[in-house]
MIDRENDO-779915 format. One line per 5 residues: number of its first residue (from 1); for each residue y, x, z of N, C-alpha, C. Coordinates in steps of 0.1 Angstrom, whole numbers. Each point is the difference from the previous one (the first is absolute). Layout:
REM residues N
NUM) Y X Z Y X Z Y X Z ~ ...
This chain:
REM residues 200
1) 80 -62 -74 -3 16 14 14 10 -8 ~ 0 6 15 13 9 -6 -4 10 12 ~ -13 11 -9 2 4 19 8 16 2 ~ 2 3 7 10 1 11 -3 8 12 ~ 6 10 1 -1 12 16 15 -2 10
6) -2 -3 14 4 1 13 1 12 5 ~ 10 13 2 0 9 10 11 0 3 ~ -5 3 18 2 -6 10 10 18 4 ~ 11 2 -2 8 12 5 -4 5 8 ~ -4 -12 19 2 2 12 -13 6 -1
11) -10 -8 -4 -14 8 2 -3 12 -5 ~ 14 4 -11 -12 12 -9 8 10 6 ~ -10 10 3 4 13 7 7 12 0 ~ -10 -1 -22 4 10 -6 -12 12 2 ~ -16 -6 1 -6 8 2 -1 6 -13
16) -1 1 -13 0 -5 -18 -20 0 -6 ~ -2 -8 14 -16 -6 -2 0 -14 -15 ~ 8 -4 -6 -5 -8 -4 7 14 -17 ~ 8 5 0 1 11 -12 -15 5 -4 ~ -7 2 15 -13 9 1 -9 -5 -9
21) -1 -11 4 -15 -9 -2 1 -9 -10 ~ 15 2 -10 5 -10 -10 -3 16 -8 ~ 7 10 4 -11 12 -13 -13 0 -3 ~ -7 0 16 -13 -2 0 -11 -11 -2 ~ 8 -8 -5 -5 -15 0 0 0 -23
26) 13 3 0 2 2 -17 2 15 -6 ~ -5 8 1 0 16 -3 12 1 -6 ~ 7 -4 7 17 6 -6 -6 14 -5 ~ 6 8 -9 5 17 -4 6 8 13 ~ -1 11 -2 7 9 7 16 -5 3
31) 6 0 1 14 -1 0 6 -15 5 ~ -13 -11 -6 4 -11 -1 -3 -10 10 ~ 14 -13 6 -8 -4 10 7 -11 0 ~ -12 -6 -3 8 -23 -7 7 -6 21 ~ -6 11 13 6 -15 10 6 7 11
36) 17 14 -10 2 6 10 7 -4 9 ~ 4 4 12 12 0 16 8 6 -2 ~ 14 -8 2 9 10 -5 5 -4 20 ~ 15 9 -1 6 2 10 12 -11 0 ~ 0 -9 11 20 0 -8 4 3 13
41) 14 -5 -2 7 -7 18 7 -11 -6 ~ -1 -8 10 7 -13 -9 11 -2 21 ~ 9 -11 -7 10 3 9 11 3 -4 ~ 16 0 9 10 6 1 4 11 14 ~ 2 11 -3 3 6 8 10 -8 11
46) -5 7 10 1 8 12 -23 -6 -1 ~ -4 -12 -7 -7 -10 2 -11 0 -8 ~ -2 11 -5 -15 3 -7 -9 3 3 ~ -12 -1 -11 -15 -4 6 -6 10 -12 ~ -10 6 -1 -4 5 -4 -16 -4 -1
51) -8 -6 -18 -4 -9 7 -13 6 -13 ~ -15 -2 -1 -8 5 -7 0 -13 -14 ~ 0 0 -14 5 -11 -10 -12 5 -12 ~ -11 -8 3 -13 -2 -8 7 -6 -15 ~ -6 7 -9 8 -4 -18 -11 1 -11
56) -9 -9 1 -5 1 -8 3 -8 -14 ~ -7 -7 -12 4 -2 -7 9 -22 -1 ~ 9 -4 -5 6 -8 9 -4 -16 -6 ~ -12 -1 -7 -4 2 -8 8 -18 -5 ~ 12 0 -4 15 -10 0 -7 -8 -11
61) 13 -11 1 -3 -11 -7 4 -2 -16 ~ 13 8 -1 6 2 -10 0 15 -1 ~ -17 9 -3 2 15 0 7 5 -12 ~ 7 14 8 9 1 -9 -10 11 -13 ~ -11 6 4 -6 7 -5 -8 -5 -18
66) -1 -17 8 -7 -7 -9 7 -4 -9 ~ 12 1 -3 9 -6 -9 7 12 -8 ~ -2 13 1 3 10 -4 -10 4 -5 ~ -11 -2 -2 -14 3 -7 -3 4 -14 ~ -2 5 -4 1 -1 -13 -9 -3 -10
71) -10 2 2 -18 -6 3 -3 -9 8 ~ 6 -5 10 -5 -14 6 -12 10 9 ~ 1 11 5 -12 3 5 5 -3 17 ~ 5 -1 2 5 -5 14 2 -18 1 ~ -8 -7 8 -5 -10 -4 0 -6 13
76) 0 -12 7 1 -7 8 -14 -9 5 ~ -4 -2 7 -17 -8 2 8 -12 2 ~ -12 -11 -1 3 -18 10 5 3 8 ~ -5 6 6 -1 2 21 18 11 0 ~ 7 9 -10 11 2 6 -6 17 0
81) -2 3 -7 -7 21 9 3 0 -19 ~ 7 8 5 7 11 -14 -9 10 -4 ~ -5 8 -10 -11 8 -4 7 8 -7 ~ -7 9 -10 -3 12 -7 -8 -6 -8 ~ -4 -2 -14 -13 -2 -11 8 20 -2
86) -8 12 -1 -5 5 5 -4 8 -20 ~ -9 -16 -5 2 5 -14 10 -3 -10 ~ 7 -5 5 14 -6 -11 12 9 8 ~ 3 9 11 4 6 3 9 13 -8 ~ 12 2 -1 -2 10 -11 5 11 10
91) 4 -3 7 11 12 13 12 2 -5 ~ 7 -8 -8 17 0 4 10 4 8 ~ -5 -10 11 1 3 13 14 -9 0 ~ 0 -6 -3 13 -13 -7 -7 -8 20 ~ -5 -5 1 -4 -1 15 5 7 7
96) 3 9 5 -2 8 3 14 4 7 ~ 9 -3 -15 9 -2 9 7 -12 2 ~ -3 -8 -3 5 -12 1 -8 -11 17 ~ -7 6 2 -3 -3 12 10 6 8 ~ 3 -14 10 15 2 12 -8 8 13
101) -7 -1 -3 -17 7 15 -3 16 -4 ~ 6 5 -8 -15 14 -5 -10 0 3 ~ -7 -15 -4 -18 -1 8 -5 4 -13 ~ 3 5 -11 -8 3 -9 -2 17 1 ~ -9 4 -5 -6 15 -9 -4 1 -10
106) 4 10 -10 -6 4 -13 -13 12 4 ~ -7 -3 -7 -14 10 5 1 6 -9 ~ 6 17 -4 2 8 -4 -11 7 -3 ~ -5 5 12 -17 3 0 -12 2 8 ~ -6 5 8 -8 2 12 -6 7 0
111) 14 4 8 -5 14 10 -10 -2 10 ~ -7 6 -4 -8 7 14 -1 3 14 ~ -3 -8 9 5 5 14 -2 19 3 ~ -8 0 -7 -6 18 7 1 -2 -11 ~ 10 13 -6 -3 7 -17 -16 4 -2
116) -4 4 -6 -10 3 -6 -16 -12 0 ~ 6 -15 8 -7 -3 8 -1 -11 1 ~ -13 -8 -5 5 -16 -4 -12 -12 16 ~ 6 -2 6 -4 -5 9 -5 -13 1 ~ -13 -5 8 -9 -9 -5 9 -14 -4
121) 9 3 10 9 -15 4 13 0 -16 ~ 7 15 -5 6 0 -12 -13 -6 -12 ~ -13 4 2 -9 -3 -13 -3 -15 2 ~ 1 -8 14 -9 -12 2 15 -7 -6 ~ 15 -2 0 5 -5 -5 16 2 -10
126) -13 16 -6 13 1 -10 4 -2 -19 ~ -12 -15 2 -3 -14 -10 16 -7 2 ~ 2 -6 13 9 -7 3 14 -5 -8 ~ 2 18 0 12 0 -2 -3 10 -17 ~ 18 -1 -10 -5 4 -10 22 9 -5
131) -8 10 -5 13 9 3 8 -2 -11 ~ 14 -4 -1 10 -5 -9 6 -9 2 ~ -10 -9 12 10 -14 3 6 -6 14 ~ -2 -8 4 5 -2 8 -15 -11 10 ~ 4 1 19 -1 -2 9 0 -6 11
136) 3 -7 6 4 -6 11 -5 -10 3 ~ 7 1 17 -7 -10 11 -17 -14 -7 ~ -3 -5 1 -9 -18 -6 0 -3 9 ~ 4 3 18 -6 -13 11 -16 3 -5 ~ -6 16 -4 -14 1 1 -7 -14 -3
141) 8 -6 -18 -8 -12 -6 -12 1 2 ~ -12 14 -1 -11 -5 -1 -12 2 12 ~ 12 -6 13 -5 1 15 2 -17 -2 ~ 14 -4 -6 1 -13 9 -8 -13 -13 ~ -5 11 -7 -12 -12 -12 -9 -3 1
146) -4 13 14 -16 -2 10 4 -12 14 ~ 12 -5 -2 3 -3 13 5 11 17 ~ 0 10 -4 7 7 11 15 4 -1 ~ 4 4 6 18 0 3 3 14 -11 ~ 12 1 1 3 15 -4 -5 14 11
151) -1 10 -10 -4 18 19 13 -4 9 ~ 9 -2 -9 15 2 9 1 -8 9 ~ -9 -10 -4 0 -8 18 -12 -3 4 ~ -7 5 -3 -15 -5 13 -2 12 8 ~ 9 15 -7 5 9 10 5 8 -2
156) 9 -12 9 15 3 8 -5 -1 14 ~ 3 11 4 -3 2 12 13 -7 10 ~ 11 -3 3 4 -9 4 3 -14 -9 ~ -6 -1 -4 -3 -16 -6 14 -13 -7 ~ 5 16 -4 16 -3 -3 -3 -8 -11
161) -11 0 -13 7 -5 -9 -12 -13 -4 ~ 9 -9 -1 -6 -16 -5 -3 -3 -20 ~ -14 -3 -2 2 -6 -13 1 -16 -5 ~ 2 -7 -6 -6 -10 -7 6 -7 -10 ~ 3 -11 2 5 -10 -11 12 -5 6
166) 7 3 -7 16 0 2 8 -15 -4 ~ -10 -9 -12 0 -12 -6 -2 -9 17 ~ -8 3 10 -8 -10 5 6 5 18 ~ 11 -14 -2 6 4 13 -5 -6 14 ~ -12 2 0 -6 -3 9 -8 18 0
171) -1 1 -4 -10 19 -2 14 7 8 ~ -9 10 11 6 11 8 12 8 -4 ~ -7 1 -12 15 7 -14 15 -4 5 ~ -5 -11 -3 11 -14 1 8 -2 10 ~ -12 -4 8 11 2 11 6 6 3
176) -3 17 9 4 10 2 16 2 -5 ~ 3 -3 -20 7 4 -3 10 -17 -2 ~ -5 -6 9 12 -15 -3 1 5 22 ~ -6 2 7 8 6 14 0 11 7 ~ 2 13 -7 4 6 1 9 9 -12
181) 8 -10 -6 9 1 -7 -5 14 -14 ~ -16 -5 -6 -2 14 -7 8 -1 -11 ~ 6 18 -6 8 6 -4 -3 4 -11 ~ 4 1 -16 -5 6 -9 4 12 0 ~ -2 12 -11 12 9 4 7 3 -18
186) 11 6 3 6 -5 -17 1 -17 -4 ~ 5 -7 10 0 -18 -10 7 2 -11 ~ 14 6 -1 10 3 -3 -10 6 -17 ~ -10 8 -6 -12 4 -4 0 -11 -14 ~ -4 -16 8 3 -14 -1 -17 0 -15
191) -8 13 10 -15 -3 -4 -6 -8 5 ~ 6 -9 19 -10 -7 6 -13 10 7 ~ -1 11 4 -14 3 6 -12 -13 11 ~ -10 6 -4 -9 -9 5 -4 12 16 ~ 10 8 5 -3 8 10 15 0 10
196) -7 -6 9 13 -2 15 -3 9 11 ~ 14 2 5 -3 9 14 8 -9 14 ~ -8 4 6 4 -6 22 11 7 -5 ~ 7 4 5 7 5 5 -1 0 15 ~ 6 20 9 -6 -4 11 10 -13 7
């Protein structure tokens, strides 16, 4: 099994809903966005088009972040999900520099959303992240382990995200990649990402 995501750029409207639901689901600290939506232009002038490009962690088959981690804090599960073990991450940030997709964040501090006041939201989720370590999108592995889809997939109002087993040729994600010629970001990086994009 190799879990992966397909994002249909023809459907994505750039609403940032995935960014918000990711933050709410994973209690990421202020300023940390595991699921950014970038604005990009594709094509050659004068035939150009502006698109929204959601950019989670790519959960690569050959993760550059894992290769450079000196402690083994970055590891890959049997299903292909790449995670960070907070207990052994030293915060050296080698993985942040190695990631070709800028999908990792160093947690330098946990600033409050409102100076001098900690919200119930922050109190509830503050133990999920450790100051001095690196964090990233996890494909909501805690939800997957309960049989649920990642929060960004479940809450995409445009239904632009699909999730499933890339090793199963009959899965919806495999079919979409095959039929719509799904493409990976920065294939030249040699990391073989498990997130594919369907171009408009």
